[in-house]
C-alpha positions as CSV (number, residue, x, y, z in Angstrom):
1,A,-1.1,-7.5,15.1
2,A,-4.7,-6.5,16.3
3,R,-6.8,-9.6,14.9
4,L,-3.9,-12.3,16.6
5,A,-4.2,-10.7,19.8
6,A,-7.9,-10.3,20.0
7,V,-8.1,-14.0,18.8
8,A,-5.4,-15.0,22.0
9,R,-7.8,-12.7,24.2
10,A,-10.3,-14.9,23.3
11,D,-8.4,-17.9,23.6
12,G,-7.0,-17.1,27.2
13,V,-10.7,-16.4,28.0
14,A,-12.0,-19.7,26.6
15,A,-9.1,-21.2,28.6
16,E,-10.1,-20.2,32.2
17,R,-12.5,-23.0,32.3
18,L,-9.7,-25.5,32.6
19,P,-8.3,-26.1,36.2
20,R,-4.2,-25.0,36.4
21,L,-1.6,-26.0,38.3
22,E,0.2,-23.7,40.3
23,A,3.4,-25.1,41.9
24,R,5.9,-23.6,44.8
25,A,9.0,-24.3,46.0
26,A,10.6,-23.1,48.4
27,W,14.7,-24.0,50.3
28,I,15.2,-21.4,53.7
29,R,18.7,-22.1,55.3
30,S,19.3,-20.6,58.7
31,S,22.1,-21.1,61.0
32,G,22.6,-20.2,64.9
33,D,19.1,-20.4,65.8
34,P,19.2,-23.6,68.2
35,F,15.2,-24.1,67.9
36,L,15.1,-24.3,64.1
37,P,16.6,-26.7,61.9
38,D,19.3,-25.5,59.7
39,D,17.4,-26.2,56.8
40,L,14.1,-25.9,55.2
41,T,12.4,-26.9,52.5
42,Q,8.4,-26.5,51.2
43,A,7.4,-27.5,48.1
44,S,3.6,-27.1,47.4
45,L,1.7,-27.8,44.1
46,N,-2.0,-26.4,44.1
47,V,-5.0,-27.3,41.4
48,V,-6.9,-24.3,40.9
49,W,-10.3,-24.4,39.3
50,T,-13.1,-22.1,39.1
51,P,-15.8,-23.8,37.4
52,F,-18.1,-21.2,37.4
53,A,-17.1,-17.5,37.3
54,S,-21.2,-15.7,37.7
55,G,-21.6,-16.2,33.4
56,T,-18.8,-13.9,32.5
57,R,-16.5,-16.1,30.7
58,A,-18.9,-16.2,27.6
59,P,-20.3,-12.8,27.2
60,R,-16.4,-11.8,27.5
61,R,-15.5,-14.2,25.4
62,A,-18.1,-13.3,22.9
63,A,-17.2,-9.7,22.8
64,E,-13.2,-10.6,21.7
65,L,-14.6,-13.1,19.2
66,A,-16.9,-9.8,18.1
67,E,-13.8,-7.5,17.9
68,Q,-11.7,-10.3,16.1
69,R,-14.8,-9.9,13.9
70,A,-14.6,-6.2,12.9
71,I,-10.8,-6.2,12.6
72,D,-11.4,-8.7,9.4
73,A,-14.1,-6.5,8.4
74,D,-11.7,-4.0,8.5
75,L,-9.3,-5.4,6.8
76,V,-11.5,-6.9,3.9
77,T,-12.3,-3.3,3.6
78,L,-8.7,-1.7,3.4
79,R,-7.9,-4.6,0.7
80,R,-11.1,-3.9,-1.2
81,A,-9.7,-0.2,-1.1
82,I,-6.3,-1.0,-2.0
83,A,-8.0,-3.0,-5.0
84,R,-9.6,-0.3,-6.1
85,E,-7.0,2.6,-5.7
86,I,-4.8,0.2,-7.9
87,D,-7.4,-0.2,-10.5
88,E,-8.0,3.3,-11.0
89,A,-4.2,3.7,-10.9
90,L,-3.5,1.2,-13.9
91,A,-6.9,2.8,-15.9
92,A,-4.9,6.2,-15.6
93,L,-1.6,4.7,-16.6
94,A,-3.4,3.1,-19.8
95,T,-5.1,6.5,-20.4
96,A,-1.7,8.7,-19.9
97,R,0.0,6.3,-21.8
98,E,-2.6,6.4,-24.8
99,A,-2.8,10.5,-24.4
100,L,1.2,10.3,-25.0
101,A,1.1,8.5,-28.2
102,V,-2.1,10.6,-29.6
103,R,0.2,13.8,-28.6
104,E,3.6,12.3,-30.2
105,R,1.8,11.6,-33.4
106,G,0.7,15.4,-33.1
107,V,4.1,15.8,-33.2
108,E,5.0,13.9,-36.6
109,L,2.3,16.0,-38.1
110,A,3.1,19.0,-37.3
111,S,6.7,18.3,-38.1
112,E,5.4,17.2,-41.3
113,T,3.3,20.3,-42.1
114,L,6.1,22.4,-41.3
115,R,8.8,20.6,-43.5
116,V,5.6,20.7,-46.0
117,D,5.1,24.8,-45.4
118,R,9.1,25.5,-45.3
119,E,9.2,24.2,-49.0
120,R,6.3,26.1,-49.8
121,Y,7.6,29.4,-48.6
122,A,11.0,28.5,-50.4
123,V,9.2,28.4,-53.7
124,G,6.9,31.4,-52.7
125,R,4.0,29.6,-52.1
126,V,2.9,30.8,-48.4
127,T,3.9,34.0,-46.4
128,T,6.0,34.1,-43.2
129,N,3.2,34.6,-41.3
130,D,1.9,31.2,-42.4
131,L,5.4,29.4,-41.7
132,L,5.3,31.5,-38.3
133,D,2.0,30.0,-37.7
134,T,3.0,26.2,-38.4
135,E,6.2,26.5,-36.2
136,A,4.2,27.9,-33.6
137,E,1.7,25.1,-33.6
138,L,5.0,22.6,-33.7
139,R,5.8,24.4,-30.6
140,Q,2.1,23.5,-28.9
141,Q,2.8,20.4,-30.3
142,Q,5.7,19.3,-28.5
143,T,4.6,21.0,-25.2
144,A,1.4,19.0,-25.3
145,R,3.5,15.9,-25.8
146,D,5.9,17.0,-22.9
147,L,2.9,17.8,-20.7
148,A,1.5,14.4,-21.5
149,R,5.4,12.5,-20.7
150,Y,4.6,14.4,-17.3
151,D,1.2,12.9,-17.2
152,V,2.5,9.3,-17.5
153,L,5.1,10.0,-15.3
154,R,2.3,11.2,-12.3
155,A,0.2,7.9,-12.8
156,R,3.1,5.4,-12.7
157,L,3.9,7.2,-9.2
158,A,0.1,6.8,-8.5
159,L,0.4,3.5,-9.2
160,E,4.3,3.0,-7.4
161,S,2.3,4.1,-4.1
162,A,-0.8,2.6,-4.6
163,V,1.5,-1.0,-4.7
164,G,3.1,0.2,-1.8
165,G,6.3,1.5,-3.8
166,G,9.2,-0.3,-6.0
167,V,9.4,0.0,-9.4
168,I,6.9,-0.7,-12.2
169,P,8.3,-1.5,-15.3
170,S,7.7,1.0,-18.4
171,S,6.7,-0.3,-21.3
172,G,9.2,2.1,-23.1
173,K,6.4,4.6,-24.8
174,E,7.3,7.1,-23.2
175,K,11.0,7.6,-24.2
176,R,12.4,11.5,-24.8
177,E,12.6,12.8,-27.9
178,S,15.1,15.0,-29.7
179,S,13.7,17.9,-31.3
180,P,12.8,17.5,-34.4
181,E,14.7,20.5,-36.0
């Protein structure tokens, strides 16, 4: 809107060189005065032209055009900043999704290790402390996976904010899993 206003003002300054027509009309009705006619109609058409404006038109037009160029430069800068923010948000989302995949694989491996250690415990090959350590490792992996899910959601929200809201389609990698116990 500011750019359009600057263009309109610059065009207005340029249009001041052209002559303009001013039309006026009046109709007066009076009654009761013997010296005046009952109806008086007046009309005028004036041509107004100022061919010389003391050299002020060109500097004013140049100032308006400079303002327009400044607004255009600000617009380009803003577009570049938005594009950079979107690129950064996309990169953060890709990184968060990859981290989530790694964390999900960690949960799978910790679950399998727990299953093996339980079987080994049943035959007396592992102590209770070893089994508890394996269960703790599984819980840590589940917690890391849950935090990675939050990182994906945070990255998606940052991307939605960068593109101006709306919904970014999910890749399906953030779906929730139940605990393997």
